[in-house]
N, C-alpha and C positions, 0 to 999 in steps of 0.2 A: 952691809946694808942690804936687804932683799930689794930689788927694784921693783918700781910700779911700771904700769904700761902705758904708752902713749901711741892712740893709735892714728897713724898716717895712711891715709886712704883705706887699703884692705890689708894692709901690714900692721902687727903689733910689735912695739918698738921698746925694750927695756929702757927705762929711764929711772934714775935714782932721785934726782932734783932739777929743778929748772931755776935760772936765774933772771929776774925780770929787770928792766931797766926803763927810767921815762924821767927827763928832766935831771934835777940832783940827785934824785933816789934809785936804790937799787935794793932790791929783796932776793933773798934765795927761798924755795919753797920746797919741801920733802916730800917723796910719798908716803914717808912713815909718818903715820898720824896727820897728814896732811899740814904738817907743821910748818910755822914760819920759823926759819933756821937763822936768818940776818936780815936786817933791815938797817940801810945806812942813810943819811943825806949828806951828800959833800963828804964822803968817806968817815962820817961819824955815825957811830952806834946808835941806834936808837930804843933796841932792844938786846938783852943779854944774848950772845949768839950761842952756839954749840956747834962742837966738831962735826965735820961731816963722815957718814959711816959707822958710825956708834951709835951707842944708847942715847935716848935724848933725857939730859938730867933735868929733875924736878918739874918735868912736864912743860918745859919750855916751849910754848909756841904752837902747842897741840890746839886741835878741835877737842872740846869735851861734849860728848852726845853720846846717849839720849839723855844724859842728865848732867849739869854741872855740878861741881863739888861733893859733897858725900852723902851717902844713904846709911843712917844708923843700921847696924847690923847686917848691913845688905839686903835686908827684908822689907817685904813692903806689900800691901793687898791688893789686888785687881780682880773685879768681878767677883769678890768673896772668898777668893784663894790667896793664901799667903805664899808670895814668891821668895825664891832665894837667889841673890846675885853673888859672884865671887866677891870674896874679900881680898882686896889688896892694899888696904892701908891697915897691916895687920896690928900695930901697936895701939890704934881706937878703934878696931874691928869695925870697919865701915868700907863701903864699895865706894870708891873714889875715881872722879872725873870719867865716868860713862866706859863705853865697851869699845871705841874706835881710837883712842889714842896709840895703841900699838897696832893697829892694822896697817898694812901696805895697801894705799889708796890708789886709784887709776889715774893716769893723767888723761884728761879727755880734750882738751884746746890748749893751744900755747901761741900766743902771737909775739912774743918779745916785751909786752908790757901788760900781760894779762895771762893766766892759765887758770884752768877749770879742772878740779878733780872729783872724783866719785867713788862712794862705798856702798856696798849692798851691805845691809845687815840682816841676817836671816834670823829667824827664831830660836832660841835655847831656852832652857828650862827656865832659867831667871827672869828671861824677858821673851816671851813667846809672841812676839809680833814682827812685822816685816817694813823696814824702812830703806828707802832709797836716798842716800844723802849725797848732795853735792856742794862744794865750796867753789868759789871763785875769786881769786885774788887778783887784783887791778890795780896799777901804778899811773899815777898822773902828778901835775905840779903840786898838787892837794895833798899828796903823801899816798899810804897803801890802803885800798879799800877791800874789804871782805864782805862776802855775802854768802850764807849758809841757807840752803833750803832743803827742808825733810818733806819726803812724801811717804804717806803710808801704803805701802802694796800690798797689804794683807787685807782680812776680813775683820780684824778686830779692832777696837778704839785701842790706840797706844799712848801710854802717859810719856811725855817727851819734855825734854828741856835742853839748852845748849848754851855753850860760851866759849870763847878764845882765853889762851893762858900765856899772854905775853909779859915778860918783865921789863919794864921800862926803864931807859935809861937817861936822865936828863943830861948828863955832862961828866967831867973828869973829877969832880970834887965828891967826898962821900956820901952816902946817902943822908946822912943825918944832917946836912946843910941844904939839901935840895928843898926847895918851897913847893908845897902841894896847893891845889886851888881844887876844890870839892864841892858842890852845890849839892848837899844832901841833907836832909832835917833828923834823920833817925839812922840808927844801925842796928842790927841785930846781935843782941848779946848773946854768947854762947859760953859751954860748960869749959872749964879750963883743961880737961884732962882729954876731952874728944872733939871738942868743936862742935858740938851740937847744938841747936838753935834753944833759946830759952825765952827771949822775950823782944821787942823792939824796944829801944830806948833812944829818947832824943838826944841829939849830940850837943844842944845847949849846955854850956856849962862843963863840958867832957874834953879830954883829951883828942878825942876823935873829931873835934869840929874843926873844919878847915874851908869853912864857907868864905871866911876873910881868909885869904894867904897867908899860910906862914911856915916856917922850916919844920921839917918832920921833926927833928931833935932825935932824943932816945926811945921816941913812942914805939912800942910794937904792935902792930896792926896784923891781923888775918881774919878779917869781920866783912860780913855784906852790909852795904850801905842801901838804903831806900829813901822813897818819898824825894827822887830825885828833880832836879830842876831842868825841864825840858824847855828849849826855846821855842819862839813862834815855826821856826823850821821844821820842829818835830825832832830836834837833836837834843842830847846832853852831853856834856863834856868834862873830862879831867885833865887839869894844866899842872905841868910838874916843869920848875924852872931850877937851875944852877946858877949859884952866885957868880960864876965866870962868864955868865951871858947867852948860854946856849940853853935849850930845853926841848921839850917833848909833850905833846899832847894827843888823847882819845877822845874820839866822840862816838854815840852810838846812836840807834833810833829807840822808838818807844816799844819795839818787842822785847826790850830788856829794861825792865824797871828796877832790876838790883845791880850792883855793882860790888863785886868782892876785892877788896885791897889787902895786898900782904907785903909785908916790909922784907920778906925773905930771910927772916932771922933763923940761924943755926948755930947749934952748940960747938964751942971749941972741939977739935983744931978745925972744924970745917970754914971755908971762906963764908961770911955773914953779911948779909945786907947787900947785895950785889945790884942789886935792881929792885924797881917796884912793882910786883904782879899785879895788873889792873885786867879786871874780868868782868866785863859786862855780862849779864845772866838773865835768860828768860824767867828765872824761878830762884827762890831762896835754896840753902843747903836743905837736904831731908825734904825737898817738897813731893816727892813719891811718897811720903808718908802723911804729911801736912796737907797737902792740897793746894797750898798757896801759889797762886799764878801758875799753876802747872798746866801744861798746855795738854787736852786731850785731843789727839790729833785722829780724826775718823776715817773708816778706810774711804780712798781714793783723795783724802784732803792733802793739803802741802802747808808748810811753815815756813816763812821768811826771817831771818834776822841779819842786821848789819852794822859793822864799825869801821871806823877808820884810824889810823896812826899817823901822825905828822910831826914834823920838826917846828919849834917855836924859835 
């Protein structure tokens, strides 16, 4: 893997990843995609890890920006001009998970329990905007906390969205036995072939209703949820429990009114349902076309989003 760079005084030191530690938590952050490669609590995996030095499977742990999820046909309109993004989800003919998941980010700061990485996104034919992206990971007794900041360094208003892409692990039991708790009132129905948005649907009476905790069972999910319940603290959360007594949770702030959940289903003979992808999103799929909750980042403006992962 091509290393990132850590500034040490006036020296630039090549670094591929950093290990963070605090209390009973450890985390490994890679320069590639600014990805969360591993997160453990008392030696137990809280996310599906991946091997060092190779490709990142299934976008595990990456930061998806400047858009989350997919854009239909990789095309959208900006200032009256139709722009075309690279198609990287060939079977569905979409542009998936943004432009920085395969970039080598620069390590900017590291202190043992926290690390900051940066990435400069220069204008391209499909995304003619300039962004300075920064992500800070920090560990404490409450888990792993992530903050992503995007600044518009160009002269044009930029469409923007962001999300993380961890696959949570509740414990050693199969995913079907994990108990999910998610206070969401609606989900986004999608086309079965391309997973493109159709309409918002109430979860009431639907297999996707997890407002009351229950086992996932055989349900297959690859959908965005919204109308989330935010506490007075300004945080929403998803909780996942294993019958053996372990669990994991994720919380996020009001910058993310959408949550993609995916049961990681794979066709045989691939290993399926290894973890539950949980992706707090600032906007829904194909927001560059719908405009729904899309951030329009003016020149000089900055946007912040944050989320946390913790053991239960």
